[in-house]
N, C-alpha and C positions, 0 to 999 in steps of 0.2 A: 520466489515465493509470492503467493497471492493471499490476500485477506478478504473475506466476504462477511457480510452481516447475515446471520441465520436467526430467524424469528419463528417463535411458536405461539399460537394464539387459539384459545377457545372462543369462537366467534358467535356463540349463542344462537342455536337454531337457525342456521343459514338457510335451511330447507324452506323456511317460511317465505322466502323471497321469490320462489319460483312457481310457475304453473305446474300443477301435478299432472302426471301422465307420461306416456312414452313418446310424445311428439317432440319436435325440435325444442331445444332448451329455450325458455322464454321467462322473462320476469313477469310477475303479477303486476296489475295496474299500479301506478305510482301512489294512488290514494288509498289502496287497500291497507288494512291494519293487520300486521303479522299476528298469527294466532297466539304466540307466546310473549309478544311485546305489544299489547294492544294500545298502549299510550302513545304510539308513534305510527308512522306510515312506512310502506315499502321504500318509497323514495328517500325518506330521511335515513332509514337504516342503511341503505346502499351508500348514501353520501357520507355517513359517519364511519362506516367500516372502511371505505376506500380512503377517507380523509386521514384516518389514523395511519394507515399503511403508507400513504403518500408522504406524510411528514416523517415517518420513521425510516422509510426508504430501504427496505431489506432486499437482499439478493435471493434469499431462499425463504419461503414461508411454509411451515407445517400448520395445517388447519385442523382443529378439533371441532366437532359439531358442524362439519361441512354438509353439503347437500346430498341428495340421493344419487346423482349421476355426475360423471366426469364432465360431461358437456355443460352442466350448469356451473360448476366451479370454473371451468374455462371461460364461460360467458362473463362471469364477474371479473376475472383478471384481464381479459382481453377487451372488455367494454369500459370498465370503471377505473382501471389502473393504467398508468403510462407504461410504455415499453412493450416488449413482446415476452410471452411467458410460455414455458413448457409446463403443462398441468397434468397431474394424475390423481386418481381417486381410488381408495380401497373400499369396495362395496361390502356391506354387511347385510346378510339376509334379514328381511323384515325390519330393517332399521331405517329411520329417517335422519339419523346422526351418523356421519361417516368421517373418516380421516382422509385428508388430502394433502398434496404437496405441490408447490408452484416454484419454478426456478426462472428468474429473469434472464433471458438469453441474448439481449441486445447490448450488453455491457462489455463483451469481450472477455469475461472472466471464466466462461465455461466452454467445455468442448462442444463440438457440433451435436453430438448425441449427449446432451447434458444430463439426462435422467433416465433411469430404468426402474421399474417397479415389478416385484414378484407378487402375484396374487396369493394372499394368505388364506383364501378360501380353499386353495389346493394344498395348503401346507398343514400336515397333520399335527405339527407342534402347536397349532392354534385352534384345533378342533375341540369339541367338548371333551372333558377329561374328568378323572376321578382323583380326589385328594382328601386326606383326612385333615380338616382344618381345625378341629377342636380336640385332637389327641385322645379320641375315644375308641380308636382302633376300628372305626367305621368310616369308609371312604364315601364322601358325598360327590355327586356329579355337579360340575360347574361348566361354564362356557364363557366365551368372550362375546358379550352383546355387540360390541363394536370391534370388528377384526382389526388387529394392528396393521399399520402401514409399514411395508418393508421395501426400502428404496436405496438406490445408490446414486450419488451425485458425482459427476465427472467434471473436474476442473480443466481449464486450459493448461496444457503442458503435460497432461497424462495422469495426474494424481486424482484420487477419488476418496470419498468417505461414505460410509453406510449410515442409514437413518432407520431407526425403528420408532415409529410414531405410535403412541398408545393413548387410549382414553378408557381408564378402568371404571368399574362400577361406581356410581354415585353413592355417597354415604349420607346425602342430605335427606332430612325428613321435614317436609314443608307443610305439614298439617298437625294440629294439636291432637293428641290422643291420650288415652289412659296410660299411666306411667309404666305399668308392666308391659303393655303392648309396645310402647315407645322403646323400651330397653331391648325387647326381643327383636324389633326391627333394626335398631342400631347395631346389635350384635351380629345379626344376619348380614347386614351390609358390609361390616368389617371382615366377616368370613369370606365374602365374595371377593373383596379387594385383595385380601391376603392370598387367597387361592390363585387369583389371576397373576399376581406378582410372583408367586412361587413358581407357577407354570412357566412364565417368561424366563425367570432366572435359571431354573433347572433344565428346561427343554430347549432354550434358545441361547441365553447369554453365556452359560458355562461352556457350552460346546463352541460357540462362536469365538470366545476368548482363549480357547485351548487348542482348537483344531489348527494344525499347521497351515491349512489353506486360508484361514481367516484371522489367525491370532495376531498378525501384524497390521491388520486393517484398522484404521481409525473408525470409531463407532460412536454415534450419537443416539441416545434413548431419550425421547422427549414427549411431552404432552400433559394432559390433565390426568394426573395419577390419582386425584381425589384423596390424597393423603399427604401429611406433612411429617416432619421428624418427631421422634419420641412416641410414647404410647399413651393414647387416651384411655378413658375408663374401660371401653369395650375391648380395645387392643390388649390391655393388661390381662384379660381373661385368655387371650389367644397367644400371649407372649410373642407378638410379632407386629411389625409395622410394614405396610405395603411398600413405601418408598425405600425404607432401609433394606427390605428383602431384595428389591431390585438392585440396590447399590452393591450388595454382596456381603459375604462373611469375612470377618477380620482374619479368619484362619487361612483364607486364600487371598491375601492382599493383592496378588498379581492380577486377580480377576475382579477386583473392586472397581466401581465406577466413581469418578469424581462428580461433584455437584457444583455446577457453574455459579449458581446464585449464592451458595454458601461461600465459595471462593471469593466473591466480591464483597462480602461483609467487612465492616470495619474490624480491625484487630480486637477491640474490646468486646464487640458483639460475638465474634467467633469464640473468644475465650469463655464468655459467659453463656454461650449457646442461646443468645437472644435473637430470635428470628422475626421480631415484630416489625422490622423495617422492610421486609420482603414479602408481605402478604400479597396474594395475586387475585383474591376475590373477597367479597363480603356479602352478607345476607342477613335479612331479618329473621331472628330466631323466634318461632311461635311459642316455644316452650318457656322462654324467658322474656315475656312481654315485648316481643318484637325488638329486642335489643340487637344492634348490629354486631355480628361476629366477623372477625377478620381471619382469613385462612390462607396459608401458603400451601397450595395443592398442585400448582403447575411447576414443572421442573425441566431442566435440561441437564442430563447426565452424559458423561463422556468417558471413553476408555483411556487408560493410562499407559497404553502400549506404544506410544511414540517417543522418539529420542528427545524431542524438545517439546515444551508446552505448545499445544496447538489450539486450545480453546481458552478464551480470555474475555474479559469485559462483560461478564454477566450482568444483566439489568432487568428489573421489573419496571415497565414503562407506565407508571401511574401518571407521569407528566410527559408532555411533548418536548421536543428539543428546545423550544423557547421558554420552557418552564411553566406553560399553561397546563393545568390539570386536564387530563383526557375527559373526565366527567363533566367539566365546565364547557368545553368546546364540542365534544362529541358524545353527548350524554347517552345516546341510543346506539352506540357502537356495539357494546357487549357487557355482560356482567363479569367478565374476567379482564385483567390487564394483560397485554402482550408481554412476552419475555424474550430476550435475545442474547446472543453471544457473538463474538468475533471468532471466526475460524480461519486459521492460517495453515496452508498446506504447501 
């Protein structure tokens, strides 16, 4: 049996680091200011992103808000990170935020062909779709702005696990507006999240977990789901939560997914459903006088179809292994904390 460290991280507009265009992948000049983080430089962002990853030392990394091209993500892992990496990227039409995956191949933990990826552009399960999100008997058209990443990771010794990386619609509203418009926008964002989560659950997860060809395969679903447990004010109108829709219905427990960060909570926090210790991002709320809000919206979910526990040690990495807060040492790494689990196959 082998254990690897699997990490998932929204790295915040990684595309800002690279020269735009179709030429060879190249970083922008060190002194350039990234468009979405103008308080720092390209050089500092690169050093802070790679610094966090070096200290956490993962074997597999799933990236949300990755760059536009596979070659750019590979440039980062092969230039700024130690070791050798197999890198893939799922492109999304007209998007500058994409999902990617990197597997470190020089540790002897993975097979020679460590990684395969299926292009979800060609997968009808992730094409634009119709769904009635508000129970008015009228189906609305929705789409995945960022196409999910569908990969398989092959371990040394012949075992493998499947990864579905997702980055669902943002529910953030980052400008103040008249209250009725604010609520309309908030409701619309939740509808999109719930629609995308429903499409993944009904068109991908239920079939994956029941089809004899895949039902026994270990599966990870991870990423920036932009939703936490329970129902906020907008979700109460829809009677649905995006992350809970992904995790599955209690009526089909064999198809439900576990949540690795919930598993790692202290017993008293589990019992009281207190999730305050596992927030993964925070932001200034313009509606409430720029008060910082803390949100748990990044998740690692896993199938329960293995004979023995195979996912453990869920963590939100607000601090580095030596106890130093990430924000203190690597202030410009990202606006999300990395999350990780140990996978044993």
